[in-house]
N, CA and C atoms as an extended XYZ file, in Angstrom:
237
Properties=species:S:1:pos:R:3:atomname:S:1:resname:S:1:resid:I:1 pbc="F F F"
N        -6.783       12.382       13.754 N   MET     1
C        -6.040       12.481       12.451 CA  MET     1
C        -4.942       11.709       12.364 C   MET     1
N        -4.563       11.294       10.826 N   THR     2
C        -3.665       10.318       10.753 CA  THR     2
C        -2.054       10.720       10.888 C   THR     2
N        -1.339       10.025       11.199 N   HIS     3
C        -0.319       10.794       11.296 CA  HIS     3
C         1.102        9.800       10.298 C   HIS     3
N         1.958       10.523        9.440 N   VAL     4
C         2.265        9.636        8.776 CA  VAL     4
C         3.688       10.192        8.627 C   VAL     4
N         4.768        8.958        9.255 N   THR     5
C         6.309        9.329        9.045 CA  THR     5
C         6.765        8.484        7.803 C   THR     5
N         7.987        9.746        7.492 N   TYR     6
C         8.858        9.167        6.036 CA  TYR     6
C        10.097        8.824        7.412 C   TYR     6
N        10.866        7.971        6.968 N   LYS     7
C        12.314        7.542        7.855 CA  LYS     7
C        13.341        7.574        6.324 C   LYS     7
N        14.218        8.266        6.202 N   ILE     8
C        15.394        7.947        5.444 CA  ILE     8
C        16.222        6.632        5.700 C   ILE     8
N        16.386        5.636        5.047 N   VAL     9
C        17.318        4.549        5.215 CA  VAL     9
C        17.659        3.956        3.516 C   VAL     9
N        19.190        3.601        4.020 N   GLU    10
C        19.182        2.971        2.981 CA  GLU    10
C        19.202        1.125        2.491 C   GLU    10
N        19.166        1.832        0.459 N   HIS    11
C        17.889        1.066        0.163 CA  HIS    11
C        18.189        0.707       -1.524 C   HIS    11
N        18.428       -0.766       -2.136 N   ASP    12
C        18.801       -0.970       -3.029 CA  ASP    12
C        20.426       -0.026       -3.701 C   ASP    12
N        20.766        0.044       -3.528 N   GLY    13
C        22.908        0.681       -3.666 CA  GLY    13
C        22.815        1.606       -3.426 C   GLY    13
N        21.650        2.448       -2.740 N   GLY    14
C        21.557        4.488       -2.595 CA  GLY    14
C        20.349        4.205       -1.433 C   GLY    14
N        19.960        5.392       -1.162 N   TRP    15
C        19.045        5.695        0.136 CA  TRP    15
C        17.528        5.811       -0.794 C   TRP    15
N        16.397        5.655        0.160 N   ALA    16
C        15.432        5.877       -0.148 CA  ALA    16
C        14.140        6.270        1.166 C   ALA    16
N        13.684        7.006        0.804 N   TYR    17
C        12.697        7.237        1.790 CA  TYR    17
C        11.199        5.772        2.146 C   TYR    17
N        10.861        5.648        2.816 N   THR    18
C        10.255        4.736        3.346 CA  THR    18
C         9.058        5.208        4.110 C   THR    18
N         7.670        4.606        4.297 N   VAL    19
C         6.453        4.841        4.764 CA  VAL    19
C         5.403        3.839        5.058 C   VAL    19
N         5.128        3.107        6.029 N   ASN    20
C         4.680        2.143        6.307 CA  ASN    20
C         5.102        0.657        5.372 C   ASN    20
N         6.503        0.506        5.381 N   GLY    21
C         6.849       -0.235        4.838 CA  GLY    21
C         7.145       -0.668        3.289 C   GLY    21
N         6.680        0.760        3.005 N   VAL    22
C         6.876        0.728        1.347 CA  VAL    22
C         8.456        2.052        1.055 C   VAL    22
N         8.904        1.512        0.153 N   PHE    23
C         9.897        2.525       -0.318 CA  PHE    23
C        10.281        2.993       -1.720 C   PHE    23
N        10.784        4.299       -1.223 N   SER    24
C        10.968        5.170       -2.749 CA  SER    24
C        11.841        4.297       -3.858 C   SER    24
N        11.777        5.382       -4.653 N   GLU    25
C        12.771        5.183       -5.547 CA  GLU    25
C        14.223        5.358       -4.655 C   GLU    25
N        15.672        4.228       -5.498 N   PRO    26
C        16.397        4.741       -4.694 CA  PRO    26
C        17.648        6.370       -5.160 C   PRO    26
N        17.730        7.076       -4.123 N   PHE    27
C        18.630        8.134       -4.546 CA  PHE    27
C        20.109        8.184       -4.552 C   PHE    27
N        20.454        8.820       -5.456 N   PRO    28
C        22.568        8.728       -4.894 CA  PRO    28
C        22.368        8.973       -3.814 C   PRO    28
N        22.169        9.694       -2.799 N   ASN    29
C        22.705        9.750       -1.527 CA  ASN    29
C        21.793       10.274       -0.946 C   ASN    29
N        22.148        9.932        1.129 N   ARG    30
C        21.348       10.450        1.452 CA  ARG    30
C        20.137       11.427        1.398 C   ARG    30
N        21.263       12.862        1.102 N   ALA    31
C        20.836       14.096        0.769 CA  ALA    31
C        19.804       14.011        0.016 C   ALA    31
N        19.741       13.611       -0.878 N   ALA    32
C        18.394       14.019       -1.751 CA  ALA    32
C        17.636       12.886       -1.364 C   ALA    32
N        17.772       11.678       -0.730 N   ALA    33
C        16.622       10.796       -0.507 CA  ALA    33
C        15.666       11.863        0.572 C   ALA    33
N        16.271       13.008        1.537 N   LEU    34
C        16.175       13.814        2.578 CA  LEU    34
C        15.042       14.998        2.071 C   LEU    34
N        15.785       15.688        0.778 N   ALA    35
C        14.607       16.340        0.266 CA  ALA    35
C        13.533       16.367       -0.009 C   ALA    35
N        14.025       14.507       -1.239 N   ALA    36
C        12.673       14.273       -1.770 CA  ALA    36
C        11.629       13.789       -0.765 C   ALA    36
N        12.189       13.374        0.606 N   ALA    37
C        10.996       13.294        1.479 CA  ALA    37
C        10.009       14.279        2.010 C   ALA    37
N        11.309       15.077        2.470 N   ARG    38
C        10.190       16.460        2.711 CA  ARG    38
C         9.192       16.992        1.972 C   ARG    38
N         9.396       17.106        0.799 N   ARG    39
C         8.906       17.892       -0.540 CA  ARG    39
C         7.898       16.784       -0.298 C   ARG    39
N         7.777       15.348       -0.218 N   VAL    40
C         6.643       14.907       -0.521 CA  VAL    40
C         5.416       14.507        0.569 C   VAL    40
N         6.141       15.103        1.643 N   ALA    41
C         5.336       14.943        3.068 CA  ALA    41
C         4.606       16.699        2.847 C   ALA    41
N         5.375       17.629        2.302 N   ALA    42
C         4.383       18.796        2.286 CA  ALA    42
C         3.229       18.963        1.219 C   ALA    42
N         3.513       18.559        0.121 N   GLU    43
C         2.586       17.773       -0.493 CA  GLU    43
C         1.363       17.310       -0.047 C   GLU    43
N         1.820       16.098        0.690 N   GLN    44
C         0.648       15.300        1.259 CA  GLN    44
C        -0.161       16.106        2.371 C   GLN    44
N         0.340       17.519        2.846 N   ARG    45
C        -0.850       17.926        3.917 CA  ARG    45
C        -1.292       19.267        3.557 C   ARG    45
N        -1.045       19.360        1.480 N   VAL    46
C        -2.159       20.239        1.290 CA  VAL    46
C        -3.034       19.663        1.024 C   VAL    46
N        -4.292       20.888        1.440 N   PRO    47
C        -5.380       20.193        0.749 CA  PRO    47
C        -6.270       20.170       -0.394 C   PRO    47
N        -7.046       19.120       -0.379 N   GLY    48
C        -7.323       18.696       -2.199 CA  GLY    48
C        -9.052       19.265       -2.098 C   GLY    48
N        -9.629       18.457       -3.370 N   ARG    49
C       -11.078       18.835       -3.511 CA  ARG    49
C       -11.719       17.775       -2.598 C   ARG    49
N       -13.140       18.518       -2.157 N   THR    50
C       -13.973       17.046       -1.375 CA  THR    50
C       -14.682       16.118       -2.461 C   THR    50
N       -14.468       15.085       -2.600 N   GLU    51
C       -14.622       14.079       -3.776 CA  GLU    51
C       -15.630       12.544       -3.315 C   GLU    51
N       -16.962       12.078       -3.542 N   VAL    52
C       -17.222       10.640       -3.435 CA  VAL    52
C       -16.068        9.868       -3.611 C   VAL    52
N       -16.022        9.058       -3.129 N   ILE    53
C       -14.492        8.173       -3.622 CA  ILE    53
C       -15.797        6.377       -3.572 C   ILE    53
N       -15.424        5.566       -4.553 N   GLU    54
C       -16.039        4.350       -4.658 CA  GLU    54
C       -15.058        3.216       -4.126 C   GLU    54
N       -14.949        2.161       -3.592 N   TYR    55
C       -14.164        1.447       -3.763 CA  TYR    55
C       -14.722        0.015       -3.295 C   TYR    55
N       -13.813       -1.249       -3.244 N   GLU    56
C       -14.069       -2.532       -3.203 CA  GLU    56
C       -13.330       -2.891       -2.356 C   GLU    56
N       -14.094       -4.040       -1.113 N   THR    57
C       -13.186       -4.399       -0.147 CA  THR    57
C       -12.529       -5.721       -0.503 C   THR    57
N       -12.393       -6.376        0.148 N   ALA    58
C       -11.780       -7.547        0.241 CA  ALA    58
C       -12.871       -8.720        0.099 C   ALA    58
N       -13.826       -8.601        0.824 N   ASP    59
C       -15.193       -9.167        0.190 CA  ASP    59
C       -15.816       -9.211       -0.634 C   ASP    59
N       -15.555       -8.385       -1.861 N   GLY    60
C       -16.140       -8.151       -3.261 CA  GLY    60
C       -16.899       -6.934       -3.187 C   GLY    60
N       -17.274       -6.529       -1.336 N   ARG    61
C       -18.738       -5.727       -1.269 CA  ARG    61
C       -18.257       -3.985       -2.135 C   ARG    61
N       -18.950       -3.428       -2.529 N   TRP    62
C       -18.266       -2.119       -3.053 CA  TRP    62
C       -19.112       -1.256       -1.546 C   TRP    62
N       -18.450        0.607       -1.774 N   HIS    63
C       -18.686        1.010       -0.735 CA  HIS    63
C       -18.697        2.083       -1.698 C   HIS    63
N       -19.606        3.253       -1.098 N   SER    64
C       -18.884        5.091       -1.882 CA  SER    64
C       -19.235        5.608       -0.313 C   SER    64
N       -18.146        6.345       -0.237 N   GLU    65
C       -18.073        7.849        0.827 CA  GLU    65
C       -17.570        8.835       -0.058 C   GLU    65
N       -17.972        9.745        1.403 N   THR    66
C       -17.394       11.263        1.075 CA  THR    66
C       -16.198       11.262        1.246 C   THR    66
N       -15.107       11.597        0.893 N   ALA    67
C       -13.931       11.950        1.222 CA  ALA    67
C       -13.184       13.668        1.001 C   ALA    67
N       -13.269       13.998        2.489 N   ALA    68
C       -13.286       15.436        2.390 CA  ALA    68
C       -11.465       15.769        2.493 C   ALA    68
N       -11.563       16.742        1.033 N   GLY    69
C       -10.336       17.355        0.957 CA  GLY    69
C        -9.453       18.044        1.938 C   GLY    69
N       -10.323       18.487        2.895 N   ASN    70
C        -9.229       18.764        3.952 CA  ASN    70
C        -9.098       18.245        5.446 C   ASN    70
N        -9.126       16.787        4.720 N   ASP    71
C        -9.145       15.989        5.886 CA  ASP    71
C        -7.459       15.227        5.830 C   ASP    71
N        -6.132       16.439        5.616 N   ARG    72
C        -4.979       15.842        5.298 CA  ARG    72
C        -4.218       15.193        6.670 C   ARG    72
N        -3.093       14.179        6.521 N   PRO    73
C        -2.403       13.702        7.123 CA  PRO    73
C        -1.680       14.586        8.342 C   PRO    73
N        -0.960       14.565        9.373 N   GLU    74
C         0.249       15.486        9.910 CA  GLU    74
C         1.518       14.400        9.415 C   GLU    74
N         2.508       15.023        9.245 N   THR    75
C         3.555       14.444        8.534 CA  THR    75
C         4.662       14.779        9.006 C   THR    75
N         5.438       13.752        9.029 N   GLU    76
C         7.351       14.158        9.615 CA  GLU    76
C         8.018       13.173        8.918 C   GLU    76
N         9.397       14.116        8.735 N   VAL    77
C        10.337       13.400        8.201 CA  VAL    77
C        11.538       13.006        9.282 C   VAL    77
N        11.623       11.723        9.568 N   GLU    78
C        13.059       11.042       10.484 CA  GLU    78
C        14.391       11.103        9.522 C   GLU    78
N        15.194       11.783        9.716 N   GLY    79
C        16.249       11.677        9.053 CA  GLY    79
C        17.316       11.007        9.561 C   GLY    79
């Protein structure tokens, strides 16, 4: 199972959360960024529908696969 960690950091004159090197929008204070990260982490654990997805790889090949709606990551927030 995939594990996703949200980290609270100072960013762009305020605070943000980051995951895998990508930053959220800035928040005015650490508490607001922490609350947003907790909300997003909780939402990411919610199961969805099983669907067929299609995507193109860097070499230009198209692939089709079934994405299970209950295959959700474990999440945590480091504040």
